[in-house]
Residue, then its C-alpha position, 0 to 999 in steps of 0.5 A: m500500500t502506498t500513501c502520499l501526503p499531504l494528498r491522501a492522509a489525514v493531516a492536521t494543519t496549523f499556521a505560523l508566520a515565517l520570520g524572515a520573509g514575513a509570509l504565512r507558512a503552513q506547518s503540517t502534522m501527520d499521524s498514521t498508524f500501521a498494523v504489523g506482524r512479528g519481525a516487521r521492519l521499518s525503513v526511513q528515507n529522509i532528506s533533511g530533519r530528524v528521525e526519532v524512534r522509540s519502542w512501545n508494546r503494540a503490534q503497530i508502527r506509528v509515524l508522526a511527521e512534522y513538515e512545512q511543504a515536503r511530501v511524505e510517502f508510505d509503503a506499508n504491509p504487515n512485514q515492513v513499513t517504508v517512509r519516504t520524504v519527497t522534496r516539494r516546492g524546494n522544501s525537504e525538511v521533515d521531523y519524524r517521531i516513530s513508535v515501533p514494537a520492541g525488536t523491530a529491525v530499523e533502517i535509516n538513510g538520510i542526507s542531513v539528518d539527526t538520528d535518535i533510536s532508543g529502547v528498540c533493541g533490534s538490528l540497525n542500519v543507519n547511513t547519513v551524509s551529515g548528522d549525529v547518530q544516537l543509539s541506545c540498546l542493540e541486540g541484532e547486528g548494527q551498522i552505522q555510517t556517517v560522513s560528518g557527524d558524531v556517533t554515540v552508542t550505549d548497551a550494544r549486545g549485537a555485533l557493531e560496526i561504525n564508520a565516520t569520516s569526520g566525527e567522534i565515536d563513543v561506545r559504552g556498554a558493548r557486549s559483542s564485537v566492535t569495529a569503529h573507524s574514524v578518519s578525523g575524530d576521537v574514538s572512545l570505548a568504555d565498559v566493553s566486554g567483547n572478544d573481537v575489537d578493531v578501533e582506528t582513527v587517522s587524526g584523533d585519540v583512541q581510548y578503550a576501557g574494558r575487559i580483555l577476554d581470553n582468546g580475544r582479538y583487539r587492535l587499537a590504532a591511531h596515526s597522529g593521536d594517543v592510544t590508551l588501553h585501560v584493562t579491567g579484570s584478568f589480563n592474559a594476552t600477548v601484546s604487540v606495541s608499535t610506534f614510529s615517533g611516540d612513547f610507550a608507558s605501562d602500568f604492567p610489568i613488562e618482560l620482553q621475549p628474546g628478539a621481541r623488540v625491533s626498533r620502536e616495536w615491542e612484544f610481551r606476554q601477560g599471564s597465559g598470553s591467550a588474547r592478542v592485543r595490538l597497539n599502534s600509533f605513528s606519532g602519539t603516546i601508547n598507554l597500557r593502564r590498569g583502570t576501570a571501564t568507566a574511564p572518562r572521555e577526554e575532551 
């Protein structure tokens, strides 16, 4: 079923003065609800504005949209609801507030869009050109990609992959594998307990605070920034450290293996050595610390 607004939906319209032009503009509010089955998916394609998604205890997807002249279209069936913004009279800004059943898989694509998803606890795919992304609770796989925007994730229990060209990444409470890459921005992971972590930034600092699980694989890398690993709990790992012009500091006693140091590279073992940890920075300081999983982000 395809629905096109403002032509084919119930629209409540209010009016407000446009402050620069002194003309009268129509501010439209659309509220539509669709019945869905178990395992339904939500797809949102927005051009400009905001997308906010929350969970509720109904087998329905409710979409509340606020806009001036843009058009909103739907494709809806019990398995998937797709929401699209269409430019109309040069205006494409829409703010969405959407309620979905818990566990709904969510996909959001946008150009200049801020995204806030909380309490849904399903899988997620977000792809934006410009805009911040906030996510609270992930139980399926999560993929987030933004060209210019900060990414904040809490309570991720599914595999998480984040790519940001210009923006900071902050992940807290992850319980699965994490891949987080930024070209220009700091990357911070705290209260993490995953066995496969890959974190990298070109221009920025990297911080990881959490457990190093036995037999896990961890890589923390920065080109022109510091790398800091705060280890909580037991530490059984073979650690490789590499830097071209930076320094290395450790709270742990280090006993180098014969032949384990070449130029500015070190390799040493802690405990059984079962996990593999690689710490790399071209020109920054590498810190290996005993610490808590709530180490604060450096501003």
